[in-house]
ZAMARGU-4260 file (C-alpha; in steps of 0.2 Angstrom, whole numbers, plus 5000, padded with zeros to 4 digits):
<rodrens>
0) 4846/4998/5020 | 4857/4989/5033 | 4862/4970/5029 | 4870/4965/5047 | 4877/4950/5053
5) 4881/4941/5038 | 4894/4926/5037 | 4896/4913/5028 | 4882/4899/5031 | 4875/4891/5016
10) 4858/4886/5010 | 4857/4873/5021 | 4862/4884/5036 | 4879/4876/5039 | 4897/4886/5040
15) 4906/4884/5026 | 4925/4880/5029 | 4940/4892/5026 | 4944/4910/5023 | 4940/4909/5006
20) 4925/4900/5005 | 4919/4910/5021 | 4920/4926/5011 | 4915/4920/4995 | 4898/4914/5003
25) 4896/4929/5015 | 4897/4940/4998 | 4881/4928/4989 | 4872/4929/5005 | 4874/4948/5003
30) 4870/4948/4985 | 4852/4937/4989 | 4848/4950/5001 | 4849/4964/4988 | 4843/4955/4973
35) 4826/4951/4986 | 4823/4970/4985 | 4831/4973/4965 | 4846/4979/4970 | 4863/4972/4967
40) 4881/4975/4975 | 4883/4993/4965 | 4871/4999/4978 | 4882/4996/4993 | 4890/5011/5002
45) 4899/5004/5014 | 4905/4987/5021 | 4911/4985/5037 | 4922/4967/5040 | 4927/4958/5054
50) 4938/4947/5053 | 4942/4933/5067 | 4962/4935/5062 | 4969/4951/5053 | 4981/4937/5045
55) 4966/4935/5034 | 4966/4952/5029 | 4974/4949/5011 | 4966/4934/5006 | 4950/4944/5009
60) 4954/4962/5002 | 4958/4952/4984 | 4941/4940/4985 | 4932/4958/4990 | 4941/4966/4975
65) 4935/4951/4960 | 4916/4958/4966 | 4918/4977/4959 | 4921/4984/4944 | 4922/5000/4947
70) 4919/5010/4961 | 4923/5001/4979 | 4910/5004/4992 | 4919/5013/5007 | 4927/5000/5019
75) 4933/4996/5037 | 4939/4980/5042 | 4942/4975/5060 | 4949/4962/5069 | 4939/4955/5083
80) 4942/4940/5097 | 4927/4930/5092 | 4914/4928/5077 | 4897/4921/5079 | 4896/4902/5076
85) 4915/4902/5075 | 4914/4912/5059 | 4933/4919/5051 | 4923/4932/5042 | 4907/4943/5047
90) 4900/4957/5035 | 4888/4972/5038 | 4883/4983/5025 | 4874/4999/5021 | 4864/4998/5006
95) 4855/5013/4997 | 4845/5016/4980 | 4830/5025/4972 | 4817/5012/4977 | 4815/4993/4985
100) 4806/4979/4975 | 4789/4980/4983
</rodrens>
């Protein structure tokens, strides 16, 4: 399963403020998508993180580590010139599991 283009949009469709808040909201959005099919973050195999400013990598890395207990999915972080909606972070994930919930 591919989960692409996730940014820090809240339930009202508004981009939250700041790198910490956007990172947490982006993870929440990924978690919500996974839960829809009966999965969780342990089903993630790979995460591609796009950052508007590589200076935010340390902050994102600290937050990233709080979402996983054991094995972390493989990860790549890239600096990009611009992200959709003026976002500071975007995630693209690959998840796998035995079966999807119907």
